[in-house]
C-alpha positions in Angstrom: -7.1 7.0 -22.1 -10.7 7.8 -21.1 -12.5 6.1 -18.2 -14.9 3.4 -19.5 -18.0 5.3 -18.4 -17.0 8.4 -20.4 -16.4 6.3 -23.5 -19.8 4.7 -23.1 -21.5 8.1 -23.0 -19.7 9.1 -26.2 -20.9 5.9 -28.0 -24.5 6.0 -26.7 -25.8 8.6 -29.1 -28.9 8.8 -31.2 -27.0 7.1 -34.1 -27.0 3.7 -32.4 -30.1 1.5 -32.2 -29.5 0.5 -28.6 -27.3 1.5 -25.7 -24.0 -0.1 -25.1 -23.5 -2.2 -22.0 -20.1 -2.5 -20.3 -19.6 -6.2 -19.6 -16.0 -6.2 -18.3 -13.1 -3.9 -17.9 -9.5 -4.3 -16.9 -6.9 -1.8 -15.6 -3.8 -2.7 -17.6 -0.4 -1.3 -18.3 0.5 -0.5 -22.0 -3.1 0.3 -22.8 -2.6 1.0 -26.5 -0.5 -2.1 -27.1 -3.0 -4.4 -25.3 -5.9 -2.8 -27.2 -4.1 -3.3 -30.6 -3.3 -7.0 -29.8 -6.9 -7.6 -28.7 -8.3 -6.1 -31.9 -5.9 -8.4 -33.9 -7.0 -11.5 -32.0 -10.7 -10.5 -32.4 -10.3 -9.6 -36.1 -12.2 -12.8 -37.3 -15.3 -11.5 -35.3 -15.2 -7.9 -36.8 -18.6 -6.6 -38.0 -16.8 -4.3 -40.4 -13.0 -4.2 -41.1 -12.7 -0.5 -40.3 -14.9 -0.4 -37.2 -14.4 -1.5 -33.6 -17.5 -3.7 -33.4 -17.4 -7.5 -33.2 -20.0 -10.2 -33.6 -19.3 -12.5 -30.7 -20.2 -13.0 -27.0 -18.5 -12.0 -23.8 -17.1 -15.5 -23.1 -15.5 -15.8 -26.5 -14.0 -12.4 -26.2 -12.6 -13.3 -22.7 -11.3 -16.6 -23.9 -9.5 -14.9 -26.8 -8.0 -11.9 -25.0 -7.2 -13.1 -21.5 -3.8 -14.5 -22.6 -2.7 -10.9 -23.5 -4.6 -9.2 -20.6 -3.3 -11.3 -17.7 0.5 -10.4 -18.2 -0.4 -6.7 -18.4 -2.8 -7.0 -15.5 0.0 -8.7 -13.4 2.4 -5.9 -14.4 -0.1 -3.3 -13.3 -0.8 -5.0 -10.0 2.9 -5.4 -9.2 3.6 -1.8 -10.1 0.8 -0.7 -7.7 2.2 -2.8 -4.9 5.8 -1.6 -5.5 4.8 2.0 -5.3 2.5 1.8 -2.2 4.0 3.1 1.0 3.1 1.4 4.3 0.0 3.0 5.8 2.0 4.1 8.9 4.7 6.0 7.0 7.3 5.1 9.6 10.8 4.1 8.8 12.1 0.6 9.7 14.1 2.2 12.6 11.1 4.1 13.9 9.0 1.0 14.0 11.8 -0.9 15.8 12.2 1.8 18.4 8.5 2.1 18.9 8.2 -1.7 19.3 10.9 -1.7 21.8 9.3 1.1 23.8 5.9 -0.7 23.8 7.3 -4.0 24.9 10.2 -3.2 27.3 9.6 0.3 28.5 5.9 0.4 28.9 5.7 1.4 32.5 8.7 3.5 33.6 10.3 4.4 30.3 13.8 3.8 29.1 16.8 6.1 28.7 18.4 6.7 25.3 21.6 4.8 26.2 19.8 1.7 27.3 17.4 2.0 24.3 20.5 2.0 22.1 21.6 -1.3 23.6 18.2 -2.8 22.5 17.9 -1.2 19.1 21.5 -0.9 18.1 22.9 1.9 15.9 24.4 5.1 17.1 23.1 7.7 19.6 22.6 10.5 17.0 20.4 8.3 14.7 18.4 7.1 17.7 17.9 10.7 18.9 16.7 11.7 15.5 14.4 8.7 15.4 13.0 9.6 18.8 12.5 13.2 17.7 10.5 12.0 14.7 8.4 9.7 16.8 7.9 12.5 19.4 6.8 15.0 16.6 4.2 12.4 15.5 3.0 12.1 19.1 3.9 8.4 19.2 6.3 8.6 22.1 6.7 11.0 25.0 9.5 11.9 27.4 9.3 11.5 31.1 11.6 13.6 33.1 13.4 11.8 35.9 14.6 14.2 38.6 17.0 11.8 40.4 18.6 10.2 37.4 21.5 11.8 35.5 20.9 9.7 32.4 18.3 12.1 31.1 14.7 11.7 30.2 13.1 8.3 29.8 11.1 7.5 26.7 7.8 5.7 26.6 5.3 4.9 23.8 2.1 6.9 23.9 -1.3 5.1 23.6 -1.3 6.5 20.0 2.0 4.8 19.3 0.8 1.5 20.8 -2.4 1.7 18.7 -0.5 2.4 15.5 1.5 -0.8 16.0 -1.6 -2.8 16.7 -3.6 -1.2 13.7 -0.8 -2.1 11.3 0.0 -5.6 12.5 3.3 -4.6 13.9 3.0 -6.3 17.2 5.4 -9.3 17.1 5.7 -12.3 19.4 8.9 -11.1 21.0 7.0 -8.0 22.1 4.4 -10.0 23.9 7.0 -12.1 25.7 8.9 -9.0 26.9 5.8 -7.2 28.1 4.3 -10.1 29.9 1.1 -10.0 27.8 
């Protein structure tokens, strides 16, 4: 289906007495079906039985076709919402680990085994999650020389900002961080 402005350019030729004005447009699913139903409902207003011109005003048209437009419009909106990914593109586990690092391990960092106690799951999944966050520069590792538990993980300023920008700072995080 063509965009409305392209269709208007096609219609506005030297064969018409005045230019067409786009009064309203809707993005709907099942375009052909909705258009067919709209034409059926508006048939009493047709200028000519084999043309797509109607003698009526915008408010009458809207009153007539809104009952068929609204369900299709809702379907389109719900479809758009269902297919949208979160703007941050992090998995639920990555968000959970990042939140934990921001709230609990903000100063000195936390080792992977202690982090596992807070976040749950297994060590391998947690290591993969940390590797993904590290690749995105949302966390960093601090080497600790006198500790045999390995590096400590901390959130980077970028990781903290991501949580804030996407409304992922929860009340429990504020309580644990002392903020």
